[in-house]
Each structure stands twice: as C-alpha cells, then as structure tokens.
C-alpha positions as CSV (number, residue, x, y, z in Angstrom):
1,D,0.3,0.0,0.0
2,G,3.0,2.3,0.0
3,C,3.3,2.7,3.7
4,T,6.4,4.2,5.1
5,P,8.0,3.5,8.5
6,L,6.8,6.7,9.6
7,M,3.2,5.7,8.9
8,L,3.6,2.4,10.7
9,A,5.1,4.1,13.7
10,S,2.2,6.6,13.7
11,L,-0.2,3.5,14.0
12,R,1.5,1.9,16.7
13,V,2.2,4.8,19.1
14,G,-0.5,4.6,22.0
15,S,-2.1,1.6,20.3
16,S,-4.4,-0.5,22.3
17,D,-1.9,-3.6,22.2
18,I,0.4,-1.8,24.6
19,S,-0.5,-2.0,28.4
20,E,-1.1,1.4,30.2
21,D,1.6,0.4,32.7
22,D,4.1,-0.2,30.0
23,E,5.0,3.4,29.9
24,D,8.7,2.6,28.6
25,A,7.3,0.8,25.6
26,E,4.8,3.8,24.7
27,D,7.7,6.4,25.1
28,S,10.0,4.1,22.9
29,S,7.4,4.1,20.2
30,A,7.0,7.7,20.3
31,N,10.7,8.2,20.2
32,I,10.7,6.1,17.0
33,I,8.6,8.9,15.2
34,T,11.1,11.6,16.4
35,D,14.2,9.7,15.2
36,L,12.4,9.0,12.0
37,I,11.7,12.7,11.6
38,Y,15.1,13.8,12.6
39,Q,16.5,11.2,10.0
40,G,14.5,12.9,7.2
41,A,11.3,10.9,6.8
42,N,8.9,12.4,4.5
43,L,6.1,13.8,6.4
44,Q,4.0,14.4,3.1
45,A,4.3,10.7,1.8
46,Q,1.0,9.1,0.9
47,T,-0.4,5.7,0.8
48,D,-1.1,4.2,-2.8
49,R,-4.6,3.3,-2.3
50,T,-6.2,6.2,-0.2
51,G,-3.7,8.9,-0.7
52,E,-3.3,9.3,3.2
53,M,-0.4,10.7,5.1
54,A,1.0,9.7,8.5
55,L,-1.0,12.5,10.0
56,H,-4.3,11.1,8.6
57,L,-3.5,7.7,9.9
58,A,-2.7,9.2,13.3
59,A,-6.2,10.8,13.4
60,R,-7.9,7.7,11.9
61,Y,-6.5,5.5,14.5
62,S,-6.8,7.9,17.3
63,R,-3.1,8.5,17.9
64,A,-3.1,11.8,19.8
65,D,0.8,11.7,20.7
66,A,1.8,10.8,17.3
67,A,-0.5,13.7,15.8
68,K,1.2,16.1,18.3
69,R,4.6,15.0,17.3
70,L,3.8,15.1,13.5
71,L,2.3,18.6,13.9
72,D,5.4,19.9,15.8
73,A,7.7,18.5,13.2
74,G,5.6,20.6,10.4
75,A,3.1,18.2,9.2
76,D,0.4,19.8,7.0
77,A,-2.8,20.1,9.1
78,N,-4.9,20.7,5.9
79,A,-3.4,17.8,3.6
80,R,-6.1,16.2,1.7
81,D,-6.4,12.3,0.7
82,N,-8.0,10.9,-2.4
83,M,-11.4,12.0,-1.2
84,G,-10.3,15.4,-0.2
85,R,-10.4,14.6,3.4
86,T,-8.3,16.5,5.9
87,P,-6.9,15.1,9.0
88,L,-9.7,16.7,10.8
89,H,-12.3,14.9,8.6
90,A,-10.4,11.8,9.6
91,A,-10.5,12.5,13.4
92,V,-14.4,13.4,13.1
93,A,-15.3,10.3,11.3
94,A,-13.2,8.1,13.7
95,D,-14.7,10.0,16.9
96,A,-10.9,10.5,17.7
97,Q,-11.6,13.1,20.5
98,G,-7.9,13.5,21.3
99,V,-6.6,14.2,18.0
100,F,-9.7,16.4,17.2
101,Q,-9.0,18.6,20.3
102,I,-5.3,18.9,19.1
103,L,-6.4,20.0,15.6
104,I,-9.1,22.4,16.4
105,R,-6.8,24.3,18.6
106,N,-4.2,24.6,15.9
107,R,-4.3,27.9,14.1
108,V,-3.4,26.6,10.9
109,T,-6.3,24.1,10.9
110,D,-9.0,24.9,8.2
111,L,-12.3,24.4,10.2
112,D,-14.3,24.6,7.1
113,A,-12.2,22.6,4.8
114,R,-14.3,20.9,2.0
115,M,-14.1,17.2,0.7
116,N,-14.4,16.3,-2.9
117,D,-18.2,16.2,-2.4
118,G,-18.2,19.5,-0.4
119,T,-18.7,18.0,3.3
120,T,-17.1,20.1,5.9
121,P,-16.1,18.8,9.3
122,L,-19.2,20.2,11.0
123,I,-21.6,18.7,8.2
124,L,-19.7,15.3,8.9
125,A,-20.2,15.7,12.7
126,A,-23.7,16.3,12.2
127,R,-24.4,13.3,9.9
128,L,-22.5,11.0,12.0
129,A,-24.0,12.2,15.3
130,V,-20.4,12.4,16.9
131,E,-21.1,13.6,20.5
132,G,-19.9,17.1,21.4
133,M,-18.1,17.7,18.2
134,V,-20.7,20.0,16.5
135,A,-20.8,22.4,19.6
136,E,-16.9,22.5,19.7
137,L,-16.7,23.3,16.0
138,I,-19.2,26.2,16.5
139,N,-17.4,27.4,19.4
140,C,-14.4,27.5,17.1
141,Q,-16.2,29.7,14.6
142,A,-17.1,27.0,12.1
143,D,-19.5,28.2,9.4
144,V,-23.0,26.7,10.6
145,N,-24.6,27.5,7.1
146,A,-22.0,25.9,4.9
147,V,-23.4,23.4,2.3
148,D,-22.2,20.5,0.5
149,D,-22.4,19.9,-3.5
150,H,-26.1,18.9,-3.0
151,G,-26.9,22.3,-1.2
152,K,-27.3,20.6,2.3
153,S,-26.2,22.3,5.4
154,A,-25.4,20.6,8.7
155,L,-28.9,21.2,9.8
156,H,-30.3,19.4,6.9
157,W,-28.1,16.3,7.8
158,A,-28.9,16.6,11.5
159,A,-32.8,16.5,10.7
160,A,-32.3,13.5,8.3
161,V,-30.5,11.4,10.7
162,N,-32.6,12.6,13.9
163,N,-29.7,14.1,15.7
164,V,-31.6,16.1,18.1
165,E,-28.4,17.4,20.0
166,A,-26.9,18.7,16.7
167,T,-30.2,20.1,15.6
168,L,-30.7,22.0,18.8
169,V,-27.3,23.4,19.0
170,L,-27.3,24.5,15.2
171,L,-30.8,26.3,15.6
172,K,-29.4,28.0,18.7
173,N,-26.5,29.3,16.9
174,G,-27.9,30.9,13.6
175,A,-28.4,28.0,11.4
176,N,-30.8,28.8,8.7
177,R,-34.0,26.6,9.4
178,D,-35.6,27.1,6.2
179,M,-32.6,26.8,3.8
180,Q,-33.6,24.8,0.7
181,D,-31.0,22.4,-1.0
182,N,-30.5,21.7,-4.8
183,K,-34.1,20.2,-4.8
184,E,-35.5,23.0,-2.9
185,E,-35.9,20.8,0.3
186,T,-35.7,22.3,3.7
187,P,-34.3,20.4,6.6
188,L,-38.0,19.7,7.6
189,F,-38.5,18.0,4.5
190,L,-35.5,15.6,5.2
191,A,-37.0,15.0,8.7
192,A,-40.4,14.3,7.1
193,R,-39.0,12.0,4.6
194,E,-36.6,10.0,7.1
195,G,-39.2,9.6,9.7
196,S,-37.1,11.9,12.2
197,F,-40.0,12.8,14.6
198,E,-37.9,14.6,17.2
199,A,-35.9,16.6,14.9
200,A,-39.1,17.6,13.1
201,K,-40.8,18.5,16.3
202,L,-37.7,20.7,17.3
203,L,-37.7,22.5,13.9
204,L,-41.4,23.3,14.4
205,D,-40.8,24.4,17.7
206,H,-38.4,26.9,16.3
207,F,-40.8,28.0,13.6
208,A,-39.5,26.3,10.7
209,N,-41.9,27.0,7.7
210,R,-44.1,23.9,6.9
211,D,-45.5,25.5,3.8
212,I,-42.4,25.9,1.7
213,T,-42.7,23.2,-1.5
214,D,-39.9,21.5,-3.3
215,H,-39.1,21.3,-6.8
216,M,-41.8,18.8,-7.3
217,D,-44.4,21.3,-5.6
218,R,-44.8,19.0,-2.6
219,L,-45.1,19.8,1.1
220,P,-43.3,18.2,3.9
221,R,-46.7,16.8,4.9
222,D,-46.9,15.3,1.4
223,V,-43.4,13.6,1.7
224,A,-44.3,12.1,5.1
225,Q,-47.6,10.9,3.9
226,D,-45.9,9.1,0.8
227,R,-43.4,7.3,3.2
228,M,-46.4,6.7,5.8
229,H,-44.9,8.4,8.5
230,H,-48.1,9.1,10.2
231,D,-46.9,10.4,13.4
232,I,-45.1,13.1,11.5
233,V,-48.2,13.8,9.4
234,Q,-50.2,14.4,12.6
235,L,-47.4,16.4,14.0
236,L,-47.6,18.6,10.9
237,N,-51.4,18.8,11.0
238,E,-51.2,20.0,14.7
239,Y,-48.8,22.9,14.1
240,N,-50.7,26.0,12.7
241,V,-50.0,29.5,11.7
242,A,-50.6,30.6,15.4
243,H,-47.1,29.0,16.2
244,S,-45.3,31.2,13.8
245,P,-43.6,34.0,14.9
246,A,-45.2,37.3,14.7
247,G,-44.0,38.5,11.8
248,H,-40.9,36.4,11.3
249,P,-39.3,38.0,9.1
250,G,-44.0,36.6,8.7
251,A,-43.6,38.3,10.2
252,M,-46.7,38.7,10.7
253,L,-45.7,41.4,13.6
254,N,-47.5,44.2,12.5
255,S,-50.6,43.1,10.5
256,A,-53.6,44.9,11.0
257,L,-55.6,41.6,10.5
258,S,-55.4,38.7,13.2
259,P,-54.1,35.4,11.9
260,V,-56.4,33.8,9.4
261,I,-55.8,30.0,10.0
262,C,-56.1,29.2,13.8
263,G,-57.5,25.7,14.0
264,P,-56.2,22.4,12.6
265,N,-59.0,22.1,10.4
266,R,-57.7,25.2,8.5
267,S,-60.8,27.1,9.4
268,F,-61.0,30.9,9.0
269,L,-61.3,32.5,12.4
270,N,-60.9,35.9,13.9
271,L,-60.9,37.7,10.5
272,K,-61.6,41.2,12.0
273,H,-59.5,44.5,12.2
274,A,-57.3,44.6,15.2
275,S,-57.7,47.5,17.6
276,L,-54.5,48.9,16.2
277,S,-56.5,50.0,13.1
278,K,-58.5,52.5,15.2
279,K,-56.9,55.4,17.4
280,S,-58.5,55.9,20.8
281,R,-60.0,59.0,21.3
282,K,-58.3,61.4,23.8
283,P,-60.2,63.5,26.2
284,N,-60.3,67.4,26.2
285,A,-58.5,69.6,28.5
286,K,-61.5,69.6,30.9
287,G,-61.6,65.7,30.9
288,I,-65.0,65.6,28.9
289,M,-65.0,63.0,26.1
290,P,-65.9,64.5,22.7
291,T,-68.9,62.4,22.4
292,N,-70.5,63.8,25.5
293,L,-69.4,67.3,24.6
294,T,-71.1,66.9,21.1
295,K,-74.3,65.9,22.8
296,D,-74.1,68.9,25.2
297,A,-73.1,71.1,22.5
298,K,-76.3,70.2,20.3
299,R,-78.4,70.5,23.4
300,R,-76.9,74.0,24.2
301,R,-77.3,74.9,20.3
302,K,-81.2,73.9,20.5
303,K,-81.7,75.9,23.7
304,S,-79.8,79.0,22.2
305,L,-81.7,78.9,19.1
306,S,-85.0,79.1,20.9
307,E,-83.9,81.8,23.0
308,S,-82.4,83.7,20.2
309,K,-85.9,83.5,18.4
310,G,-87.6,85.1,21.3
311,Q,-85.0,87.7,21.8
312,F,-85.1,88.7,18.0
313,S,-88.9,89.0,18.2
314,E,-88.5,91.2,21.1
315,S,-85.9,93.4,19.6
316,S,-87.6,93.7,16.4
317,V,-90.9,94.8,17.8
318,T,-88.9,97.5,19.9
319,L,-86.6,98.7,17.2
320,S,-89.3,98.6,14.3
321,P,-89.3,102.0,12.6
322,V,-92.3,104.3,13.8
323,D,-93.4,105.2,10.2
324,S,-93.7,101.2,9.5
325,L,-97.3,100.4,8.0
326,E,-97.4,97.2,9.5
327,S,-98.4,96.3,13.3
328,P,-95.9,95.5,15.7
329,H,-97.6,92.2,16.3
330,A,-97.3,91.5,12.6
331,F,-93.6,91.9,12.7
332,A,-93.4,90.0,16.2
333,S,-95.1,86.9,14.7
334,D,-92.8,86.4,11.8
335,P,-89.1,87.6,12.5
336,T,-87.9,86.7,9.1
337,S,-90.4,88.8,7.3
338,S,-89.6,92.3,5.8
339,P,-90.2,95.4,7.7
340,V,-92.1,96.6,4.8
341,M,-95.1,94.3,4.0
342,P,-97.0,94.4,0.7
343,S,-100.5,94.6,2.4
344,P,-100.6,97.5,4.9
345,G,-103.0,97.6,7.6
346,V,-103.6,93.9,7.9
347,L,-103.0,92.6,11.3
348,H,-101.3,89.3,12.1
349,S,-102.0,87.5,15.3
350,S,-98.8,86.9,17.3
351,P,-97.9,83.9,19.4
352,S,-99.7,83.9,22.7
353,S,-96.5,83.3,24.5
354,L,-94.9,86.5,23.2
355,L,-98.0,88.4,24.0
356,T,-97.9,87.3,27.6
357,A,-94.1,88.2,28.2
358,P,-93.9,91.6,30.2
359,S,-91.1,92.7,27.7
360,V,-93.4,92.2,24.8
361,Q,-96.3,94.0,26.6
362,A,-94.2,97.0,27.4
363,A,-92.7,97.3,23.6
364,H,-96.3,97.3,22.4
365,T,-97.2,100.0,24.8
366,M,-94.2,102.2,23.7
367,S,-95.2,101.5,20.2
368,F,-98.9,102.6,20.6
369,S,-98.0,105.8,22.6
370,S,-95.6,106.8,19.7
371,L,-98.3,106.2,17.2
372,H,-100.8,108.3,19.3
373,E,-98.3,111.3,19.2
374,M,-97.9,111.1,15.6
375,Q,-101.6,111.6,15.0
376,P,-101.3,115.5,15.1
377,L,-98.6,115.2,12.5
378,G,-100.7,113.1,10.2
379,R,-103.8,115.1,9.9
380,G,-102.8,116.3,6.7
381,S,-102.4,112.7,5.3
382,S,-104.9,111.1,3.3
383,T,-103.7,107.7,3.2
384,V,-101.8,106.5,6.0
385,L,-103.0,108.1,9.1
386,P,-106.5,107.0,8.9
387,S,-105.4,103.4,8.9
388,V,-103.2,104.1,11.9
389,S,-106.1,105.5,13.9
390,Q,-107.9,102.5,13.1
391,L,-105.4,100.4,14.4
392,L,-105.2,102.6,17.4
393,S,-108.9,102.2,18.0
394,Q,-108.8,98.5,17.7
395,H,-105.9,98.1,20.1
396,R,-107.4,100.4,22.7
397,T,-110.4,98.1,23.0
398,T,-107.8,95.5,24.6
399,P,-105.1,97.7,26.1
400,P,-101.9,95.7,26.9
401,N,-101.6,97.1,30.5
402,G,-105.2,97.3,31.4
403,G,-105.6,101.0,30.9
C-alpha cells in the first residue's frame, strides 16, 4: 500500500495492544517517530490506495501523541487524501476526541475545509452524530450554514438522521432553518422523509416553515404521507399559523388583521380588524370626552336657538321703525319677514307666548304711545294716518297694560 516506516510508527504509538503500565514501551514508540523525522522521513508521503499521510493515519487510529509530534515537526494540518479529507475529517469520522482537540486548537487548521463532495467537518459531525463535536466546532467559529455539493447544510443532515442534540445546537447558533438544497428541500423535508419525529418537532418549535414546497411542488406533509410516517403527518397537522413568529421575518408582527388560519382544520377565524387600526379618542382639557361634548353642544345649540328667536322677536318689535305700515304684532309673529309688508293695515296674530311676556307688552305700549303722538302730524295725510287711527282704535279696546 505504499506505507512508510513513519506511517507504521504513527499507527502503533499509543495503540491498544500496549499496556497502560508499560510507559517505557509507549515512550519508545514515540521516540521512533522523533528519530524518523530527525533522519529525514517524508511527512507528506501518501499511501497508494487512499492517498493518506501519516497525520491522516494518526487521526484515523486515534493516535493523539503521534499527531502532536507530527504537527510539531511541520506536518500539513490541511493535507487532503484522495477523497479530499483532511486530518480533521478523519478525526471526526473516527470519533478521535484527542486528535480532534489538538487539531481544532491548531491555528493553521481549516475548520471549513471541504471534501470532494463539499462536506465540511461540521456537516460530517452532524451526519455521523458524533457527541460534542458539533458544539466544539461551532465554538471555534465554524460556518453553521456551509453547504455541500447537494446544497445541504449541517442542519439538513442533522434533521435527516434525527440528531436532536446537533439540531438544537445549530438552531441556537444561527443555522438557517428554512434553507433549501438543490431540490428545494428544507431540513423539515428531510426530517419528514426519513421519519425523524424528534427533529421535526424541534424544527417546528423553532418556527420552521411547513408551507415551503420542493421542486416537485410537494409539502413536507406530502412527503411524510408518501413514506407513511403518520406520526409526522399528525404533527404537521397540529402545528398551525398560530405557532409562527409574529412576523417572522412573517412576520406577521405588524399586520392589521389577526391570523387567518387558527385551527387544525384550517378554518378561517378571527377575520377582523385589530384594535391597532383605530386610534383611541383622547379627552379634552377638562376631561370631557368629545362624544358627551357633542351631545351637550347640540343641546345648548337648540336651547340658544329657541332663546334667540324670542330675543330677536322682542328686539324687532322695539326697534321697528315708527313709520312702518305694519302692526308690531305682525312683525313679532314673523321675525324673518321684511319690515315693509306688501299689504299695509293687515293685522297678524302674534303667538300667545310672546303677548304674555312682560317685555313684549312693554314694547307694544311704547309703540302705541308713539303712534298716538303721531296723529297730529298726520292730519294732513289722506292715506296712511286713517289706517293708523283704525289700528289705535282696535288696540284701545284691549289695552296691553289694562288702561
């Protein structure tokens, strides 16, 4: 296979066939690596079949001491084998925690290195459900939304294999819950297709959109139904629009209408305007609401109109011209009529309420006295004064003040 002595030494250092109390044997194997490197062993030599180097083998066989010595000697932490795997990929795939910790703390290590199919160490850790590695890579600033050549992110793969721990960690650290792959499938699609009930529920709890369709115009519910995952079908039916964030960026935070679909039977409920569509009325400076103020204003307006009619009638009688051809009673009865009437000498009966008022009676008395004094001046007249005399004679029969 083209293995070199350095590769073989990297396989044996710290191997399980060496007893824990045989420290001398372990130190001897580690010293072999140091001696080989000192003698000029090629650190970049690759195997014939897989293209792996000594550091790949140390990671694949969980040889932390060998990996440390190789890195200290200058081994390439990002070297790739025939599949494009780096030593970090090999450590993740082998669940080699010791080598993994050494590599992620090495500043040279590329945490987002991609295999030939685009798989990153984070995607590989989520897909293989390696305990703790997803969180460790995220803490070291690995890209949570990196995708492989199929457009699938680490969250896609975590949902597909029902890796609940990785799904939760990814969602809490900004992974796109509605990212679509090359087939326009979201992580919820993969959970529905593979029957990952816990991962699907976790995605829905974090407001994953269940109404996104794939390239065949199918919903996650349709995929679960085709695969006969009835528990996921029921789960998707129970989650409705009311669980969605208020306006997740669906928002729906500032809508004037309440949510339309609120029941599992997709019935339309609460289709009415919210209270935000109307502004509350504010009280005036005296604390009286405008509605009450409007009623009071109307009541006072009616009262003032009735009083103004009486006042206008009284003032019109008092201030009527003395040479008017009409009786004061006639003008008082119709305040809108013109002071000069077309038919002189015709009496109009005034309202009884106005005649009984003291102010109106006093006004009539003053008008009668003025007309009586005008009689000597009008003896030369042949038309107007006789009619005035007739008026006086008629009114003297019923004097206003009893005299």
